[in-house]
N, CA, C and O of each residue as an XYZ file, in Angstrom:
688
protein
N       0.886     -1.259      0.071
C      -0.226     -0.074      0.130
C       0.877      1.241     -0.087
O       0.631      2.158     -0.870
N       1.987      1.179      0.649
C       3.166      2.258      0.993
C       3.527      2.625     -0.397
O       3.637      3.815     -0.692
N       3.696      1.796     -1.172
C       4.230      1.935     -2.257
C       3.611      2.409     -3.603
O       4.334      2.787     -4.525
N       2.147      2.379     -3.703
C       1.055      2.627     -4.148
C       1.135      4.287     -3.996
O       1.138      5.063     -4.952
N       1.208      4.706     -2.424
C       1.234      5.896     -2.520
C       2.621      6.759     -2.996
O       2.586      7.802     -3.648
N       3.596      6.217     -2.615
C       5.239      6.754     -3.103
C       4.918      6.812     -4.561
O       5.467      7.800     -5.050
N       4.246      6.138     -5.427
C       4.472      6.078     -6.912
C       3.603      7.335     -7.380
O       3.954      8.289     -8.075
N       2.334      7.048     -6.781
C       1.198      8.332     -6.933
C       1.838      9.834     -6.507
O       1.562     10.800     -7.219
N       2.602      9.981     -5.461
C       3.399     11.372     -5.183
C       4.257     11.421     -6.275
O       3.984     12.241     -7.152
N       5.288     10.681     -6.415
C       6.021     10.660     -7.441
C       5.778     10.986     -9.083
O       6.556     11.624     -9.792
N       4.583     10.424     -9.472
C       4.098     10.721    -10.533
C       3.278     12.107    -10.700
O       3.113     12.635    -11.800
N       2.764     12.656     -9.442
C       2.228     13.928     -9.292
C       3.047     14.863     -9.598
O       2.726     15.787    -10.347
N       4.675     14.696     -8.843
C       5.611     15.544     -8.520
C       6.024     15.486    -10.301
O       5.727     16.504    -10.925
N       6.614     14.460    -11.007
C       6.820     14.910    -12.118
C       5.455     15.381    -13.024
O       5.998     16.274    -13.673
N       4.795     15.376    -13.245
C       3.408     16.080    -13.783
C       3.669     17.664    -13.606
O       3.851     18.566    -14.424
N       3.610     17.625    -12.128
C       3.716     19.054    -11.765
C       5.256     19.850    -12.343
O       5.156     21.028    -12.688
N       6.274     19.346    -12.405
C       7.555     19.691    -13.062
C       7.507     19.943    -14.864
O       8.090     20.674    -15.665
N       6.678     19.100    -14.908
C       6.592     19.381    -16.631
C       5.997     20.435    -16.905
O       6.382     21.404    -17.559
N       4.702     20.167    -16.213
C       3.216     21.319    -16.739
C       4.294     22.756    -16.555
O       4.534     23.412    -17.569
N       4.782     23.092    -15.486
C       5.227     24.362    -15.275
C       6.308     24.684    -15.725
O       6.582     25.882    -15.798
N       7.166     23.761    -16.125
C       8.406     24.196    -16.701
C       8.311     25.183    -17.922
O       7.332     25.067    -18.659
N       9.236     26.127    -18.184
C       9.377     26.959    -19.604
C       9.554     26.008    -20.417
O      10.071     24.910    -20.210
N       8.936     26.614    -21.749
C       9.248     25.740    -23.076
C      10.202     26.341    -23.750
O      10.485     27.453    -23.304
N      10.939     25.911    -24.891
C      11.957     26.506    -26.115
C      11.119     26.786    -26.757
O      10.102     26.139    -26.509
N      11.016     27.603    -27.648
C      10.416     27.922    -28.656
C      11.702     28.184    -30.033
O      12.490     29.121    -30.159
N      11.494     26.908    -30.953
C      12.051     26.594    -31.829
C      11.723     26.319    -33.324
O      12.274     25.546    -34.108
N      10.725     27.124    -33.495
C       9.567     26.865    -34.772
C      10.259     27.436    -35.637
O      10.841     28.438    -35.223
N      10.498     27.037    -37.248
C      10.841     27.959    -38.085
C      10.267     29.261    -38.664
O       9.042     29.268    -38.792
N      10.989     30.452    -39.066
C      10.042     31.552    -39.145
C       9.171     31.043    -40.286
O       9.596     30.252    -41.128
N       7.964     31.519    -40.277
C       6.553     31.273    -41.241
C       7.388     32.764    -42.279
O       7.958     33.799    -41.933
N       7.028     32.093    -43.732
C       7.460     32.927    -44.629
C       8.719     33.578    -45.148
O       8.885     34.162    -46.219
N       9.699     33.323    -44.018
C      11.036     33.477    -44.438
C      11.696     33.168    -45.743
O      12.450     33.903    -46.381
N      11.288     31.953    -46.039
C      12.137     30.976    -46.821
C      13.641     30.492    -46.927
O      14.261     29.879    -47.796
N      14.075     31.168    -45.325
C      15.431     30.469    -45.337
C      15.334     29.434    -44.153
O      14.272     28.933    -43.782
N      16.484     29.192    -43.644
C      16.616     27.857    -42.733
C      16.960     28.378    -41.582
O      17.625     27.584    -40.917
N      16.696     29.846    -40.844
C      17.016     30.531    -40.023
C      15.932     29.791    -38.725
O      14.896     29.243    -39.101
N      16.225     29.832    -37.451
C      15.004     29.157    -36.774
C      14.243     30.326    -35.695
O      14.792     31.407    -35.484
N      13.588     30.142    -35.378
C      12.617     31.253    -34.158
C      13.394     30.879    -32.977
O      12.767     30.561    -31.966
N      15.038     30.872    -32.958
C      15.645     30.634    -31.826
C      15.864     31.882    -30.978
O      16.822     32.492    -31.454
N      15.258     32.637    -29.695
C      15.800     33.765    -29.307
C      16.197     33.396    -28.320
O      16.123     32.216    -27.980
N      16.861     34.572    -27.424
C      17.808     34.470    -26.051
C      16.442     34.746    -25.133
O      16.676     34.725    -23.925
N      15.644     34.893    -25.347
C      14.271     35.147    -24.477
C      13.122     34.280    -24.979
O      13.234     33.681    -26.049
N      11.944     34.192    -24.183
C      10.896     33.913    -24.403
C       9.722     34.162    -24.222
O       9.382     35.032    -23.420
N       8.666     33.297    -25.081
C       7.830     34.684    -25.496
C       6.453     33.796    -25.887
O       6.520     32.769    -26.562
N       5.275     34.313    -25.394
C       4.062     33.500    -25.504
C       3.039     34.369    -25.708
O       3.142     35.582    -25.525
N       1.634     33.577    -26.235
C       0.291     34.274    -26.434
C      -0.732     33.236    -25.832
O      -0.740     32.030    -26.078
N      -1.549     33.881    -25.044
C      -2.459     32.906    -24.475
C      -3.689     33.844    -24.153
O      -3.534     34.927    -23.591
N      -5.001     33.326    -24.572
C      -4.708     31.638    -25.425
C      -4.255     31.921    -27.101
O      -4.245     32.936    -27.797
N      -3.938     30.654    -27.321
C      -3.314     30.800    -29.174
C      -4.484     30.966    -30.113
O      -4.231     31.632    -31.117
N      -5.735     30.491    -29.993
C      -6.908     30.303    -30.191
C      -7.837     31.605    -29.880
O      -8.273     31.554    -28.730
N      -8.199     32.612    -30.512
C      -8.930     33.389    -29.736
C     -10.217     34.100    -30.718
O     -10.031     33.993    -31.930
N     -11.233     34.666    -30.367
C     -12.608     35.066    -31.044
C     -12.200     36.310    -31.616
O     -11.360     36.965    -31.000
N     -12.620     36.704    -32.604
C     -12.136     38.543    -33.163
C     -13.146     39.261    -31.654
O     -14.188     38.947    -31.079
N     -12.280     40.165    -31.533
C     -12.842     41.045    -30.211
C     -12.109     40.478    -28.868
O     -12.221     41.075    -27.797
N     -11.528     39.557    -28.977
C     -11.039     38.870    -27.722
C     -10.048     39.448    -27.092
O      -9.781     40.526    -27.624
N      -9.369     39.197    -26.168
C      -8.299     39.508    -25.402
C      -7.406     38.653    -24.965
O      -7.694     37.802    -24.124
N      -5.841     38.817    -25.651
C      -5.047     37.832    -25.300
C      -3.904     38.494    -24.351
O      -3.647     39.691    -24.482
N      -3.208     37.674    -23.370
C      -2.276     37.969    -22.629
C      -0.974     37.672    -23.446
O      -0.686     36.606    -23.989
N      -0.257     38.815    -23.422
C       1.570     39.137    -24.061
C       2.213     38.587    -23.076
O       1.833     39.076    -22.012
N       3.335     37.473    -22.888
C       4.175     37.476    -22.045
C       5.383     37.198    -22.566
O       5.423     36.300    -23.407
N       6.708     37.937    -22.170
C       8.050     37.618    -22.533
C       8.882     37.300    -21.282
O       8.748     38.010    -20.286
N       9.857     36.120    -21.291
C      10.507     35.874    -19.809
C      11.951     36.096    -20.402
O      12.090     35.837    -21.598
N      13.070     36.561    -19.669
C      14.523     36.586    -19.614
C      14.866     37.540    -20.742
O      15.703     37.433    -21.638
N      13.855     38.662    -20.413
C      14.375     40.170    -21.574
C      14.840     40.818    -20.354
O      14.380     40.523    -19.251
N      15.917     41.861    -20.569
C      16.331     42.410    -19.576
C      15.556     43.989    -19.443
O      15.528     44.665    -18.414
N      14.910     44.384    -20.858
C      14.319     45.664    -20.762
C      12.735     45.294    -20.934
O      12.216     44.270    -20.489
N      12.015     46.402    -21.723
C      10.807     45.992    -22.131
C      10.770     45.696    -23.484
O      11.596     46.060    -24.321
N       9.653     44.934    -23.690
C       9.681     44.391    -25.310
C       8.507     44.918    -25.859
O       7.986     45.830    -25.216
N       7.996     44.578    -26.843
C       6.906     44.667    -27.663
C       6.675     43.822    -28.434
O       7.557     43.113    -28.919
N       5.335     43.713    -28.731
C       4.414     42.477    -29.064
C       3.848     43.168    -30.378
O       3.029     44.038    -30.079
N       4.039     43.039    -31.697
C       3.067     43.288    -32.718
C       2.428     42.513    -33.793
O       3.124     41.596    -34.228
N       1.231     42.671    -34.339
C       0.323     41.762    -35.185
C      -0.494     42.554    -35.861
O      -0.964     43.560    -35.329
N      -0.797     42.177    -37.239
C      -1.866     42.733    -38.247
C      -3.066     43.089    -37.447
O      -3.825     44.001    -37.775
N      -3.276     42.101    -36.030
C      -5.080     42.004    -35.542
C      -5.153     42.916    -34.394
O      -6.281     43.188    -33.983
N      -3.685     43.661    -33.551
C      -4.049     44.300    -32.697
C      -2.800     45.217    -32.650
O      -1.789     44.845    -33.247
N      -2.809     46.550    -31.887
C      -1.952     47.333    -31.922
C      -0.596     46.997    -31.210
O      -0.699     46.625    -30.041
N       0.279     47.052    -31.586
C       1.713     47.431    -31.009
C       1.407     47.611    -29.547
O       0.745     48.580    -29.173
N       1.927     46.591    -28.601
C       2.000     46.454    -27.131
C       3.210     46.354    -26.615
O       4.032     45.504    -26.959
N       3.419     47.390    -25.589
C       4.382     47.438    -24.932
C       4.518     46.094    -23.839
O       3.346     45.936    -23.497
N       5.144     45.295    -23.287
C       5.383     44.739    -22.301
C       6.195     44.868    -21.263
O       7.319     44.414    -21.479
N       6.002     45.396    -20.054
C       7.073     45.582    -19.402
C       7.602     44.322    -18.612
O       7.066     43.268    -18.269
N       9.367     45.062    -18.399
C      10.229     43.809    -17.900
C       9.436     43.360    -16.856
O       8.833     44.124    -16.102
N       9.399     41.589    -16.747
C       8.926     41.110    -15.872
C       7.333     41.066    -15.605
O       6.880     40.849    -14.481
N       6.867     41.197    -16.259
C       4.998     41.781    -16.395
C       4.546     40.865    -17.771
O       5.336     40.513    -18.646
N       3.372     40.625    -17.750
C       2.429     40.910    -19.033
C       1.726     41.708    -19.511
O       1.480     42.553    -18.652
N       1.177     41.961    -20.560
C       0.082     42.605    -21.087
C      -0.503     42.130    -22.088
O      -0.217     41.181    -22.818
N      -1.679     43.131    -22.080
C      -2.981     42.294    -22.642
C      -3.432     42.890    -23.995
O      -3.739     44.060    -23.767
N      -3.593     42.623    -25.204
C      -4.174     43.345    -26.136
C      -5.296     42.755    -26.367
O      -5.487     41.665    -25.828
N      -6.504     43.441    -27.390
C      -7.706     43.386    -27.970
C      -7.370     43.298    -29.419
O      -6.788     44.064    -30.187
N      -8.100     41.735    -29.596
C      -7.867     41.423    -31.082
C      -9.040     42.092    -31.668
O     -10.152     42.160    -31.144
N      -8.613     42.678    -33.039
C      -9.541     43.665    -33.568
C     -10.747     42.750    -33.873
O     -10.612     41.527    -33.910
N     -12.099     43.451    -34.123
C     -13.316     42.505    -34.113
C     -13.258     42.388    -35.722
O     -14.023     41.552    -36.203
N     -12.668     42.921    -36.370
C     -12.863     42.419    -37.840
C     -11.664     41.638    -38.559
O     -11.362     41.657    -39.752
N     -10.903     40.756    -37.214
C      -9.908     39.488    -38.056
C     -10.790     38.698    -38.783
O     -12.018     38.725    -38.698
N     -10.086     37.968    -39.529
C     -10.623     37.172    -40.200
C     -10.671     35.767    -39.770
O      -9.631     35.112    -39.700
N     -12.175     35.108    -39.388
C     -12.455     33.841    -38.708
C     -11.482     32.865    -39.540
O     -11.240     32.821    -40.746
N     -11.035     32.138    -38.510
C     -10.065     30.576    -39.303
C      -8.639     31.247    -39.831
O      -7.971     30.501    -40.547
N      -8.121     32.503    -39.577
C      -7.044     32.746    -40.221
C      -5.848     32.819    -39.171
O      -5.988     33.189    -38.005
N      -4.735     32.440    -39.716
C      -3.499     32.664    -38.415
C      -2.617     33.649    -39.111
O      -2.104     33.691    -40.229
N      -2.617     34.590    -37.841
C      -1.484     35.676    -38.056
C      -0.624     35.778    -37.246
O      -0.722     35.184    -36.173
N       0.350     36.487    -37.519
C       1.947     36.350    -37.115
C       2.121     37.510    -35.775
O       1.916     38.720    -35.875
N       2.496     36.871    -34.685
C       2.551     37.769    -33.676
C       4.115     37.801    -33.365
O       4.722     36.730    -33.342
N       4.955     39.312    -33.063
C       6.420     39.308    -33.688
C       6.644     40.003    -32.054
O       5.872     40.863    -31.628
N       7.601     39.574    -31.398
C       8.089     39.847    -30.147
C       9.208     40.361    -30.313
O       9.946     39.707    -31.049
N       9.735     41.558    -29.788
C      11.181     41.763    -30.102
C      11.505     42.502    -28.825
O      10.862     43.449    -28.369
N      12.719     41.880    -28.242
C      13.662     42.480    -27.188
C      14.762     42.645    -27.557
O      15.221     41.773    -28.294
N      15.607     43.793    -27.208
C      16.644     44.169    -27.168
C      17.082     43.821    -28.930
O      18.185     43.428    -29.310
N      16.234     44.018    -29.541
C      16.684     44.249    -30.957
C      16.604     42.793    -31.562
O      16.861     42.646    -32.757
N      16.188     41.500    -30.623
C      15.970     40.173    -31.150
C      14.763     39.916    -31.263
O      14.054     40.015    -30.262
N      14.314     39.597    -32.266
C      12.666     39.238    -32.225
C      12.490     37.488    -32.670
O      13.537     36.843    -32.722
N      11.576     36.990    -32.884
C      10.810     36.417    -32.460
C       9.202     36.057    -32.920
O       8.347     36.776    -32.404
N       8.861     35.272    -33.610
C       7.535     35.029    -33.582
C       6.851     33.631    -33.312
O       7.331     32.527    -33.057
N       5.308     34.166    -33.490
C       4.519     32.730    -33.175
C       3.166     33.044    -33.524
O       2.886     34.236    -33.653
N       2.031     31.932    -33.747
C       1.011     32.371    -34.204
C      -0.386     32.583    -33.368
O      -0.529     32.167    -32.218
N      -1.259     33.191    -34.004
C      -2.217     33.336    -33.407
C      -3.812     33.220    -34.195
O      -4.349     33.921    -35.053
N      -4.117     32.369    -33.683
C      -5.445     31.710    -34.616
C      -5.997     32.404    -34.411
O      -5.660     33.093    -33.448
N      -7.569     32.849    -35.329
C      -8.876     33.293    -35.019
C      -9.631     32.589    -35.012
O      -9.801     32.057    -36.109
N     -10.331     32.227    -34.150
C     -11.521     31.454    -33.876
C     -12.594     31.264    -35.115
O     -13.073     32.244    -35.685
N     -12.842     30.247    -35.385
C     -13.769     30.218    -36.844
C     -15.256     29.976    -36.632
O     -16.194     30.060    -37.425
N     -15.204     29.578    -35.038
C     -17.101     29.844    -34.723
C     -17.672     30.587    -34.504
O     -16.870     31.515    -34.398
N     -19.013     31.122    -34.243
C     -19.658     31.872    -34.059
C     -19.737     32.303    -32.982
O     -20.768     32.967    -32.872
N     -18.956     32.256    -31.779
C     -18.944     32.925    -30.869
C     -17.640     33.381    -30.170
O     -16.555     32.814    -30.043
N     -18.111     34.634    -29.741
C     -17.075     35.358    -29.229
C     -17.010     35.675    -27.746
O     -17.840     35.545    -26.847
N     -15.445     36.246    -27.777
C     -15.091     36.035    -26.068
C     -15.444     37.866    -25.748
O     -14.888     38.743    -26.410
N     -16.200     38.092    -24.907
C     -16.759     39.597    -24.618
C     -15.751     40.218    -23.680
O     -15.761     39.775    -22.532
N     -15.055     40.980    -23.913
C     -14.015     41.915    -22.762
C     -14.767     42.185    -21.866
O     -15.941     42.556    -21.887
N     -14.030     41.982    -20.998
C     -14.482     41.998    -19.499
C     -14.892     41.189    -18.526
O     -15.018     41.491    -17.340
N     -15.157     39.873    -19.167
C     -15.818     38.697    -18.754
C     -16.547     37.693    -19.409
O     -16.472     37.577    -20.633
N     -17.203     37.001    -18.763
C     -17.866     35.868    -19.785
C     -19.248     36.071    -19.395
O     -19.574     36.396    -18.254
N     -20.198     35.843    -20.514
C     -21.506     35.850    -20.496
C     -22.089     34.742    -19.431
O     -21.415     33.717    -19.335
N     -23.206     34.835    -18.668
C     -23.871     33.526    -18.411
C     -24.328     32.925    -19.062
O     -24.110     33.367    -20.190
N     -25.026     31.904    -19.100
C     -25.993     31.089    -19.717
C     -25.773     29.805    -20.322
O     -25.465     29.377    -19.209
N     -25.670     28.987    -20.917
C     -25.486     27.811    -21.750
C     -23.861     27.492    -22.253
O     -23.254     26.431    -22.102
N     -23.466     28.493    -22.764
C     -22.435     28.487    -23.199
C     -22.172     27.195    -24.369
O     -22.983     26.738    -25.174
N     -20.912     26.851    -24.163
C     -20.755     25.783    -25.053
C     -21.187     24.211    -24.705
O     -21.050     23.127    -25.272
N     -21.594     24.533    -23.855
C     -22.117     23.070    -22.756
C     -23.076     22.085    -23.803
O     -23.150     20.868    -23.635
N     -23.918     22.932    -25.096
C     -25.084     22.185    -25.566
C     -24.558     22.035    -26.938
O     -25.021     21.098    -27.589
N     -23.500     22.942    -27.601
C     -23.014     22.514    -28.721
C     -22.108     21.210    -28.858
O     -21.070     20.968    -28.243
N     -22.721     20.463    -29.770
C     -21.549     19.126    -30.400
C     -22.321     17.983    -29.393
O     -22.091     16.838    -29.784
N     -23.061     18.038    -28.357
C     -23.551     16.910    -27.559
C     -24.357     15.740    -28.567
O     -25.145     16.071    -29.453
N     -24.040     14.499    -28.283
C     -24.983     13.716    -29.303
C     -25.548     12.780    -28.454
O     -25.011     12.724    -27.348
N     -26.546     11.972    -28.665
C     -27.462     10.969    -27.867
C     -26.315      9.661    -27.131
O     -26.538      9.059    -26.080
N     -25.024      9.468    -28.087
C     -24.200      8.636    -27.293
C     -23.720      8.969    -26.226
O     -23.809      8.306    -25.193
N     -22.941     10.433    -26.389
C     -22.125     10.983    -25.497
C     -23.010     11.123    -23.799
O     -22.546     10.880    -22.685
N     -24.513     11.641    -24.216
C     -25.331     11.628    -23.266
C     -25.404     10.095    -22.209
O     -25.126      9.898    -21.026
N     -25.890      9.259    -23.252
C     -25.749      8.008    -22.686
C     -24.367      7.869    -21.678
O     -24.444      7.784    -20.452
N     -23.199      7.866    -22.392
C     -21.937      7.475    -21.643
C     -21.767      8.214    -20.619
O     -21.069      7.675    -19.761
N     -22.308      9.734    -20.253
C     -22.355     10.455    -19.107
C     -23.151      9.522    -18.104
O     -22.664      8.957    -17.125
N     -24.308      9.474    -18.481
C     -25.213      9.118    -17.465
C     -25.233      7.569    -17.153
O     -26.032      7.091    -16.347
N     -24.405      6.898    -17.768
C     -23.916      5.499    -17.460
C     -22.960      5.719    -16.645
O     -23.133      5.085    -15.604
N     -21.755      6.514    -16.653
C     -20.613      6.654    -15.758
C     -21.164      6.890    -14.237
O     -20.853      6.200    -13.266
N     -22.127      8.113    -14.238
C     -23.029      8.603    -13.074
C     -23.276      7.562    -12.610
O     -22.737      7.291    -11.537
N     -24.149      6.619    -13.212
C     -25.091      5.600    -12.333
C     -23.683      5.007    -11.851
O     -23.398      5.190    -10.668
N     -22.612      4.186    -12.810
C     -21.484      3.562    -11.990
C     -20.947      4.347    -10.425
O     -20.782      3.793     -9.337
N     -20.756      5.835    -10.793
C     -20.088      6.429     -9.747
C     -21.321      6.160     -8.325
O     -20.959      5.694     -7.245
N     -22.478      6.481     -8.569
C     -23.539      6.129     -7.471
C     -23.660      5.216     -6.832
O     -23.827      5.160     -5.614
N     -23.562      4.094     -7.858
C     -23.735      2.586     -7.371
C     -22.138      2.277     -6.740
O     -22.261      1.527     -5.772
N     -20.933      2.568     -6.950
C     -20.187      2.679     -6.233
C     -20.115      3.068     -4.960
O     -19.634      2.387     -4.053
N     -20.665      4.351     -4.834
C     -20.627      4.826     -3.698
C     -21.561      4.356     -2.518
O     -21.391      4.463     -1.303
N     -22.625      3.788     -3.255
C     -23.913      3.013     -2.127
C     -22.935      1.664     -1.514
O     -22.688      1.574     -0.311
N     -22.432      0.651     -2.536
C     -21.635      0.015     -2.375
C     -20.875      0.225     -1.028
O     -21.158     -0.216      0.086
N     -19.747      1.082     -1.459
C     -18.363      1.139     -0.547
C     -19.446      1.426      0.899
O     -19.315      0.848      1.978
N     -20.419      2.377      0.594
C     -21.288      2.744      1.963
C     -21.558      1.632      3.001
O     -21.201      1.608      4.178
N     -22.214      0.785      2.357
C     -22.644     -0.261      3.055
C     -21.584     -1.230      3.259
O     -21.763     -1.942      4.247
N     -20.655     -1.423      2.674
C     -19.855     -2.419      2.924
C     -19.062     -1.796      4.304
O     -18.578     -2.514      5.180
N     -19.039     -0.475      4.305
C     -18.397     -0.006      5.774
C     -19.310      0.200      6.954
O     -18.879      0.667      8.008
N     -20.647     -0.169      6.772
C     -21.398      0.194      7.996
C     -21.466     -1.343      8.472
O     -21.488     -1.583      9.679
N     -21.502     -2.469      7.449
C     -21.679     -3.761      7.621
C     -20.349     -4.139      8.276
O     -20.473     -5.142      8.980
N     -19.155     -3.646      8.252
C     -17.802     -4.229      8.751
C     -18.219     -3.042     10.223
O     -17.351     -3.334     11.046
N     -18.786     -2.327     10.622
C     -19.224     -1.651     11.938
C     -19.881     -2.511     12.591
O     -19.413     -2.648     13.721
N     -20.545     -2.996     12.435
C     -21.553     -3.989     13.027
C     -20.967     -5.330     13.584
O     -21.454     -5.642     14.671
N     -20.046     -6.178     13.090
C     -19.534     -6.718     14.154
C     -18.980     -6.969     15.083
O     -19.126     -8.071     15.610
């Protein structure tokens, strides 16, 4: 039993380290036609990488000793203060399904990443989310509903079984 607990703790620790470690960006530059990669002495990211027109993206830069900038065809050039993040609003007229280049510049060096504009009809509203059904109704079918109901029934039956075993064990 102790070995299972130790293995579970080790797996959780490995997952935490893997998911929180910074990632290296080495994708080739799009449209350059050259062999140069997109390797920079600083890290950068756009979150989320897929956004609806009018949505807000968070821009971040790491390992940059000064302020950095991020620019794209779908939002204004944004200054990112050293050690902080910045938020940019994507143009409402951004073409759905298109992929735009976001260029980050730090100390004269540049790197790019992609920003995809969502192709669906839902839009992210600046300042928060709208209440209601959201995406919970879209795309569900009879098989998914039946599978979900079966899982809920199995969980309920397991709970009842465990509770009865526990109370039966106390009566002895």
